[in-house]
BAFI-3210 file (N, C-alpha, C; in Angstrom, 3 decimals, decimal comma, padded with zeros to 6 digits):
// residues 194
n [1|2|3|4|5|6|7|8|9|10|11|12|13|14|15|16|17|18|19|20|21|22|23|24|25|26|27|28|29|30|31|32|33|34|35|36|37|38|39|40|41|42|43|44|45|46|47|48|49|50|51|52|53|54|55|56|57|58|59|60|61|62|63|64|65|66|67|68|69|70|71|72|73|74|75|76|77|78|79|80|81|82|83|84|85|86|87|88|89|90|91|92|93|94|95|96|97|98|99|100|101|102|103|104|105|106|107|108|109|110|111|112|113|114|115|116|117|118|119|120|121|122|123|124|125|126|127|128|129|130|131|132|133|134|135|136|137|138|139|140|141|142|143|144|145|146|147|148|149|150|151|152|153|154|155|156|157|158|159|160|161|162|163|164|165|166|167|168|169|170|171|172|173|174|175|176|177|178|179|180|181|182|183|184|185|186|187|188|189|190|191|192|193|194]
n.u [000,723|000,398|001,436|-000,879|-003,022|-003,876|-003,870|-000,885|-001,015|-003,523|-002,897|-000,922|-002,437|-004,371|-002,727|-001,590|-004,109|-004,932|-002,641|-003,136|-005,833|-004,913|-003,082|-004,921|-006,660|-005,227|-004,750|-007,185|-007,871|-005,839|-006,608|-009,273|-008,322|-007,011|-009,199|-010,592|-008,709|-008,535|-011,254|-011,235|-009,453|-010,842|-013,107|-011,960|-011,030|-013,624|-014,513|-012,788|-013,445|-015,832|-015,539|-014,053|-015,843|-017,542|-016,063|-014,329|-011,611|-008,277|-007,372|-004,724|-003,629|-001,711|-001,140|-000,066|-000,085|000,947|000,138|000,834|002,880|004,344|004,399|005,932|003,853|001,781|-001,468|-002,240|-001,248|-001,928|-001,801|-002,765|-002,366|-003,916|-004,019|-005,216|-005,565|-005,616|-005,722|-004,005|-003,339|-002,732|-000,248|000,560|-000,116|-001,876|-001,400|-003,843|-005,025|-004,244|-005,036|-004,527|-004,338|-004,025|-003,997|-003,437|-003,693|-006,044|-005,813|-006,476|-005,734|-006,605|-005,718|-005,973|-004,451|-004,124|-003,254|-001,777|-001,830|000,968|001,991|002,298|001,421|-001,717|-003,865|-004,507|-006,058|-006,607|-007,847|-008,163|-007,755|-006,357|-005,690|-003,468|-003,397|-004,933|-006,827|-009,267|-009,629|-007,690|-007,240|-005,390|-004,230|-002,459|-000,503|001,687|003,773|003,577|001,950|-001,290|-003,375|-004,828|-007,159|-008,571|-011,085|-013,765|-012,620|-010,183|-006,798|-004,556|-002,139|001,189|002,343|004,847|004,036|002,237|003,947|005,725|004,062|003,224|005,522|006,085|003,903|004,412|006,614|005,807|003,725|005,371|006,928|005,235|004,189|006,462|006,649|004,423|004,899|007,231|006,119|004,281|005,974|006,426|004,048|004,429|006,458|005,480|004,293|001,598]
n.v [-001,170|002,342|005,315|006,978|005,318|003,754|001,152|000,215|-000,707|000,366|002,950|003,325|002,609|004,747|006,702|006,151|006,067|008,746|010,018|008,840|010,026|012,690|012,774|012,086|014,014|016,153|015,401|015,612|018,301|019,202|018,326|019,652|022,204|022,213|021,535|023,936|025,893|024,848|025,376|028,180|028,682|027,476|029,339|031,842|030,842|030,481|033,140|034,537|033,089|034,165|036,858|036,590|035,671|037,913|039,678|041,371|041,354|041,844|040,422|038,778|037,095|034,467|032,717|029,625|028,517|026,412|026,073|025,554|023,876|020,600|018,041|015,197|012,221|013,623|015,152|017,782|020,899|022,910|025,558|027,489|030,355|032,002|034,800|036,174|039,091|041,452|044,956|046,808|049,402|052,069|051,188|048,638|045,461|042,324|039,003|036,726|034,234|031,842|030,225|027,351|025,719|022,963|021,475|018,610|016,820|014,454|014,580|016,500|019,050|020,931|023,361|025,105|027,740|029,092|031,983|033,494|036,589|037,227|035,872|033,104|029,589|028,524|026,881|024,425|023,126|020,539|019,124|016,410|014,369|012,279|008,871|007,569|008,109|007,457|009,215|011,846|014,398|016,247|017,949|020,331|021,558|024,328|025,789|028,151|027,234|024,525|021,322|020,949|019,214|016,683|016,232|013,682|013,775|013,393|012,182|012,112|012,047|010,171|008,991|008,901|008,464|008,344|009,212|011,483|012,964|013,723|015,109|017,242|018,586|019,270|020,899|022,897|024,222|024,673|026,501|028,621|029,352|030,485|032,453|034,080|034,687|036,357|038,377|039,611|040,299|042,270|044,041|045,621|047,180|048,951|050,347|051,869|055,018|057,055]
n.w [000,017|-000,736|000,748|001,079|001,635|-000,749|-002,863|-004,521|-007,164|-008,004|-007,980|-009,754|-011,895|-012,107|-012,664|-015,122|-016,458|-016,347|-017,748|-020,387|-020,737|-020,731|-022,904|-024,820|-024,905|-025,549|-028,099|-029,272|-028,780|-030,645|-033,008|-033,073|-033,134|-035,668|-037,277|-037,011|-037,980|-040,657|-041,453|-041,234|-043,405|-045,522|-045,478|-046,256|-048,765|-050,066|-049,866|-051,350|-053,974|-054,255|-054,574|-056,941|-058,711|-058,725|-059,975|-058,536|-058,281|-059,391|-062,523|-063,944|-066,849|-068,199|-071,075|-072,721|-075,683|-078,005|-080,612|-083,902|-083,239|-082,871|-080,453|-079,518|-079,203|-078,018|-078,180|-077,988|-076,362|-073,733|-071,613|-069,021|-066,806|-064,305|-062,434|-059,621|-058,040|-055,311|-054,381|-051,936|-051,790|-054,193|-055,397|-054,063|-054,735|-053,718|-054,069|-054,361|-055,250|-057,426|-060,534|-062,140|-065,229|-067,122|-070,123|-071,911|-074,459|-073,819|-071,167|-068,360|-066,082|-063,262|-061,051|-058,137|-056,217|-053,035|-051,488|-048,420|-046,745|-046,404|-048,563|-048,553|-049,258|-048,465|-049,118|-051,450|-054,194|-056,207|-059,296|-061,390|-064,500|-064,937|-065,944|-064,889|-062,192|-059,089|-058,200|-058,382|-057,161|-054,974|-051,837|-050,179|-047,213|-045,446|-043,205|-042,114|-043,884|-043,345|-043,592|-042,841|-043,300|-045,553|-048,132|-049,932|-052,449|-050,238|-048,205|-045,232|-045,551|-044,079|-044,056|-044,718|-047,131|-049,836|-052,267|-051,461|-049,996|-052,216|-053,832|-052,202|-051,942|-054,551|-055,073|-053,297|-054,233|-056,807|-056,255|-054,919|-057,058|-058,996|-057,549|-057,230|-059,953|-060,405|-058,506|-059,727|-062,160|-061,244|-060,172|-062,434|-062,638|-060,373|-061,305|-063,459|-064,592|-063,153]
ca.u [000,106|001,057|001,331|-002,233|-004,095|-004,386|-002,925|000,072|-001,458|-004,495|-002,168|-000,367|-003,645|-004,883|-001,637|-001,677|-005,340|-004,701|-001,640|-003,870|-006,659|-004,406|-002,796|-005,887|-007,350|-004,276|-004,921|-008,472|-007,551|-005,042|-007,816|-010,267|-007,723|-006,793|-010,679|-010,796|-007,772|-008,920|-012,427|-010,949|-008,781|-012,033|-013,839|-011,266|-011,094|-014,902|-014,718|-012,096|-014,071|-017,041|-014,872|-013,594|-016,957|-018,119|-014,907|-013,749|-010,243|-007,599|-007,056|-003,761|-003,755|-000,794|-001,380|000,742|-000,716|001,785|-000,461|001,204|004,089|003,889|004,876|005,793|002,842|000,829|-002,361|-002,189|-000,706|-002,512|-001,506|-003,355|-002,234|-004,751|-003,577|-006,253|-005,047|-006,307|-004,755|-004,082|-003,285|-002,409|000,995|000,820|-001,010|-001,564|-001,837|-004,915|-005,418|-003,598|-005,901|-003,626|-005,161|-003,233|-004,598|-002,461|-004,391|-007,271|-005,553|-006,765|-005,503|-007,185|-005,144|-006,259|-003,497|-004,534|-002,156|-001,877|-001,397|002,265|002,531|002,638|000,487|-002,450|-004,701|-004,579|-007,202|-006,393|-008,743|-007,528|-008,600|-005,236|-005,726|-002,377|-003,407|-006,134|-007,741|-009,634|-009,533|-007,140|-007,107|-004,260|-004,298|-001,099|-000,215|003,082|004,583|003,479|000,829|-002,391|-004,411|-004,914|-008,527|-008,931|-012,468|-014,227|-011,695|-009,023|-005,716|-003,774|-001,089|002,357|002,787|005,870|003,325|001,777|005,084|006,272|002,953|003,148|006,727|005,837|002,886|004,856|007,469|005,027|003,202|006,394|007,381|003,916|004,005|007,484|006,507|003,433|005,590|008,129|005,380|003,679|006,886|006,366|003,071|004,951|007,512|004,829|003,746|000,132]
ca.v [-000,040|003,588|006,012|007,394|004,072|003,336|000,206|000,638|-001,051|001,339|004,408|003,246|002,585|006,002|007,542|005,644|006,419|010,111|010,109|008,547|010,959|013,745|012,722|011,898|015,234|016,984|015,027|016,010|019,610|019,486|018,000|020,842|023,413|021,912|021,782|025,291|026,347|024,415|025,943|029,540|028,717|027,255|030,502|032,667|030,396|030,763|034,539|034,842|032,711|034,931|038,092|036,272|035,797|039,260|040,450|042,234|040,976|042,161|039,377|038,828|035,885|033,981|031,498|029,062|027,514|026,113|026,142|024,459|023,046|019,400|017,533|013,674|011,597|014,519|015,586|019,217|021,151|024,036|026,006|028,860|030,652|033,126|035,394|036,984|039,777|042,684|045,960|047,411|050,779|052,204|050,605|047,389|044,329|041,126|037,803|036,054|032,957|031,366|029,007|026,817|024,763|022,457|020,426|017,805|015,755|014,351|014,737|017,839|019,515|022,285|023,529|026,464|027,790|030,169|032,687|034,237|037,932|037,152|035,296|031,630|028,693|028,084|026,012|023,985|022,134|019,955|018,282|015,865|013,052|011,399|007,535|006,988|008,384|006,931|010,264|013,034|015,735|016,596|019,347|020,451|022,915|024,636|026,926|028,867|026,424|023,218|020,635|020,628|017,950|016,450|015,361|013,039|013,569|013,666|011,445|012,761|011,229|010,237|008,225|009,591|007,904|009,003|009,875|012,649|013,692|014,341|015,850|018,283|019,400|019,747|021,910|024,055|024,750|025,315|027,715|029,723|029,965|031,183|033,727|034,988|035,306|037,310|039,531|039,992|041,217|043,258|045,226|046,634|048,075|049,977|051,485|052,651|056,349|057,098]
ca.w [000,055|-000,654|002,060|001,199|001,817|-001,967|-003,141|-005,490|-008,530|-008,233|-008,071|-011,253|-012,886|-012,118|-013,037|-016,577|-017,053|-016,263|-018,878|-021,526|-020,773|-021,095|-024,278|-025,891|-024,927|-026,464|-029,727|-029,636|-028,945|-031,719|-034,144|-033,013|-033,796|-037,033|-037,916|-036,998|-038,986|-042,044|-041,664|-041,616|-044,774|-046,500|-045,565|-046,901|-050,107|-050,669|-050,093|-052,662|-055,055|-054,558|-055,212|-058,264|-059,495|-058,731|-060,883|-057,623|-058,264|-060,842|-063,201|-064,931|-067,361|-069,268|-071,910|-073,436|-076,592|-079,087|-081,895|-084,848|-082,730|-082,478|-079,496|-079,772|-078,493|-077,441|-079,204|-078,075|-075,056|-073,583|-070,092|-068,792|-065,646|-064,007|-061,143|-059,037|-056,881|-054,918|-054,080|-050,809|-052,126|-055,681|-055,765|-053,572|-055,049|-052,961|-054,773|-053,684|-055,903|-058,693|-061,111|-063,171|-066,093|-068,136|-070,916|-072,650|-075,230|-073,118|-069,682|-067,709|-064,721|-062,622|-059,922|-057,494|-055,033|-052,370|-050,649|-047,322|-046,837|-046,462|-049,810|-048,375|-049,666|-047,479|-049,506|-052,867|-054,646|-057,727|-060,032|-062,693|-064,965|-065,430|-065,638|-064,037|-060,920|-058,538|-057,365|-059,149|-056,453|-053,679|-051,287|-049,136|-046,195|-045,140|-042,144|-041,936|-044,562|-042,810|-043,878|-041,691|-043,621|-047,061|-048,478|-051,277|-052,263|-048,932|-047,144|-044,761|-045,723|-042,772|-044,697|-045,311|-048,423|-050,471|-053,243|-051,036|-049,844|-053,404|-054,356|-051,520|-052,301|-055,798|-055,028|-052,625|-055,208|-057,946|-055,671|-054,877|-058,435|-059,595|-056,752|-057,691|-061,277|-060,355|-057,971|-060,786|-063,385|-060,400|-059,902|-063,428|-062,171|-059,561|-061,823|-064,377|-064,055|-062,898]
c.u [000,800|000,704|-000,116|-003,282|-004,521|-003,337|-002,032|-000,347|-002,528|-003,874|-001,561|-001,442|-004,190|-003,850|-001,609|-002,930|-005,339|-003,726|-002,313|-005,100|-006,156|-003,897|-003,897|-006,782|-006,511|-004,717|-006,376|-008,594|-006,743|-005,930|-008,832|-009,544|-007,318|-008,143|-010,944|-009,996|-008,217|-010,270|-012,237|-010,385|-009,886|-012,766|-013,170|-011,160|-012,556|-015,160|-014,002|-012,721|-015,151|-016,607|-014,321|-014,779|-017,639|-017,161|-014,411|-012,210|-009,549|-007,187|-005,990|-003,609|-002,379|-001,230|-000,217|-000,024|000,176|001,307|000,148|002,423|003,624|004,710|004,784|004,666|001,868|-000,333|-002,307|-001,765|-001,038|-002,253|-002,018|-003,029|-002,917|-004,339|-004,631|-005,655|-005,942|-005,239|-005,071|-004,036|-003,068|-001,286|001,087|-000,589|-000,759|-002,129|-002,790|-005,053|-004,673|-004,442|-004,789|-004,343|-004,160|-003,810|-003,380|-003,081|-005,578|-007,067|-005,824|-006,333|-005,978|-006,736|-005,389|-005,332|-003,821|-003,386|-002,528|-001,661|000,133|002,844|002,665|001,202|-000,336|-003,486|-004,415|-005,553|-006,901|-007,351|-007,936|-008,031|-007,546|-005,401|-004,763|-002,511|-004,871|-007,139|-008,194|-009,791|-008,698|-007,193|-006,260|-004,459|-002,985|-001,428|001,248|004,059|004,461|002,161|-000,084|-002,961|-004,379|-006,288|-008,195|-010,505|-013,123|-013,556|-010,571|-007,894|-004,727|-002,470|-000,076|003,098|003,805|004,929|002,958|002,862|005,763|005,300|002,993|004,264|006,636|005,061|003,514|005,948|006,853|004,357|004,107|006,900|006,412|003,970|005,333|007,335|005,464|004,127|006,592|007,281|004,773|004,604|006,971|005,288|003,512|005,710|006,738|004,110|002,218|-000,542]
c.v [001,296|004,286|006,983|006,441|003,683|002,549|000,634|000,317|-000,151|002,529|004,279|003,285|003,905|006,931|007,303|006,313|008,058|010,669|009,858|009,521|012,255|013,783|012,800|013,239|016,441|016,801|015,574|017,494|020,036|019,274|019,283|022,071|023,320|021,979|023,246|026,096|026,139|025,160|027,493|029,746|028,563|028,474|031,438|032,187|030,849|032,193|035,068|034,374|033,594|036,159|037,997|036,273|037,056|040,156|041,742|042,113|041,461|040,811|039,533|037,239|035,703|032,828|030,934|028,089|027,432|026,311|025,094|023,471|021,649|018,560|016,098|013,103|012,550|015,278|017,132|019,488|022,518|024,512|027,293|029,095|031,864|033,464|036,555|037,716|041,040|043,748|046,708|048,846|051,025|051,440|048,968|046,372|043,174|040,168|036,934|034,523|032,897|030,155|028,575|025,719|024,318|021,291|019,824|016,692|015,592|014,321|016,296|018,014|020,800|022,461|024,942|026,655|029,131|030,725|033,368|035,772|038,100|036,339|033,867|030,999|028,424|026,939|025,687|022,940|021,725|018,965|017,720|014,658|012,202|009,945|006,888|007,212|007,878|007,942|011,098|014,429|015,395|017,983|019,391|021,741|023,028|025,581|027,026|027,637|024,907|022,616|020,587|019,463|017,822|015,669|014,973|012,807|014,223|012,983|012,210|011,673|011,332|009,579|009,151|009,024|008,836|009,825|011,258|013,460|014,521|015,246|017,232|019,181|019,912|020,966|023,183|024,772|025,309|026,605|029,001|030,271|030,792|032,504|034,759|035,608|036,529|038,525|040,137|040,941|042,420|044,353|046,204|047,651|049,373|050,957|052,290|054,105|056,125|057,637]
c.w [000,045|000,503|002,256|001,221|000,383|-002,546|-004,578|-006,957|-008,893|-008,527|-009,280|-012,087|-013,149|-012,844|-014,647|-017,140|-017,107|-017,647|-020,188|-021,898|-021,343|-022,482|-025,218|-025,950|-025,700|-027,840|-029,987|-029,801|-030,243|-032,827|-034,027|-033,614|-035,287|-037,766|-037,988|-038,003|-040,422|-042,274|-041,973|-042,957|-045,758|-046,673|-046,365|-048,553|-050,793|-050,669|-051,356|-054,004|-055,446|-055,112|-056,820|-059,118|-059,691|-059,402|-059,816|-057,590|-059,588|-061,371|-064,191|-065,401|-068,274|-069,834|-072,613|-074,247|-077,882|-080,408|-082,819|-084,319|-082,516|-081,556|-079,628|-078,617|-077,691|-078,356|-079,309|-076,546|-074,826|-071,931|-070,041|-067,251|-065,245|-062,476|-060,763|-057,900|-056,452|-054,502|-052,794|-050,915|-053,757|-056,136|-055,191|-053,908|-054,257|-053,978|-053,899|-054,047|-057,215|-059,312|-062,250|-064,032|-067,137|-068,842|-071,831|-073,236|-074,396|-071,573|-069,457|-066,413|-064,262|-061,333|-059,320|-056,332|-054,415|-051,512|-049,481|-047,712|-046,800|-047,601|-049,626|-048,788|-048,496|-047,918|-051,061|-053,208|-056,113|-058,149|-061,211|-063,197|-065,568|-064,911|-064,899|-062,706|-060,335|-057,831|-058,429|-058,542|-055,159|-053,356|-050,233|-048,571|-045,623|-043,930|-041,900|-042,614|-044,102|-043,187|-042,628|-041,968|-045,287|-047,077|-049,813|-051,442|-051,079|-047,862|-046,650|-045,038|-044,613|-042,995|-044,970|-046,313|-049,177|-051,613|-052,949|-050,692|-051,030|-053,828|-053,575|-051,690|-053,714|-055,999|-054,386|-053,676|-056,372|-057,412|-055,468|-056,081|-058,985|-058,775|-057,087|-059,002|-061,117|-059,678|-058,954|-061,817|-062,344|-059,995|-061,265|-063,083|-061,372|-060,098|-062,912|-063,865|-063,912|-064,145]
res [m|s|s|n|n|v|p|m|y|l|s|r|y|f|s|l|s|c|a|i|w|l|v|s|g|l|v|c|l|t|n|a|q|e|n|e|q|t|s|t|i|l|n|k|y|l|g|i|k|e|a|q|q|a|e|k|l|l|l|s|e|f|r|y|e|p|g|a|l|k|f|p|n|v|e|g|y|h|r|k|e|q|y|y|s|s|f|k|d|k|q|d|s|q|l|e|l|v|v|l|q|i|d|s|g|k|i|h|y|h|i|e|l|l|y|s|a|m|g|e|l|v|f|c|k|e|n|q|n|n|p|n|f|n|y|t|e|l|r|f|f|f|q|e|g|k|l|l|c|v|y|e|g|n|a|i|i|t|s|s|l|l|f|y|q|k|k|i|q|f|l|q|v|t|a|q|n|l|y|d|k|f|m|h|y|a|s|f|l|k|m|s|p|d]
***
């Protein structure tokens, strides 16, 4: 018996139970915080989509259509990058959303990248019809450069498969490259006279 008249095995049981309860409580809290963060990001995305539909954002578009150029084993390649931005004032634009569409023969990709006010990727949605992949839609949520969660359709992906790791890395690099490209072209707006 222990000094407070509780048998030692019960004391250990309660200590273990408390530890399990504490850890599970922290996990639930973390999941609740994650849900709140993803909900906040999703609300921002929906707000940006509404502003896009209402034409309240500035649209800059780049198209790559090779026309008569023939690629081996490809019926046709077309790429469209749409940059949606808002203006804080006359000179400073803020990139909100990039919509990337790639058509290569019968394969289509539609990727949307949502940025924070600091220019970090916070959300990515990819739709595609490539038969080499077993998904049609993926959604990624990020905070401060770290992955919060991945959805495949309506299912949350908890796996850390190499495919998802490579996909996340590819999307982060692509998002940064597109952001840098936008900022480069936006710098010309700052230099132009009023």
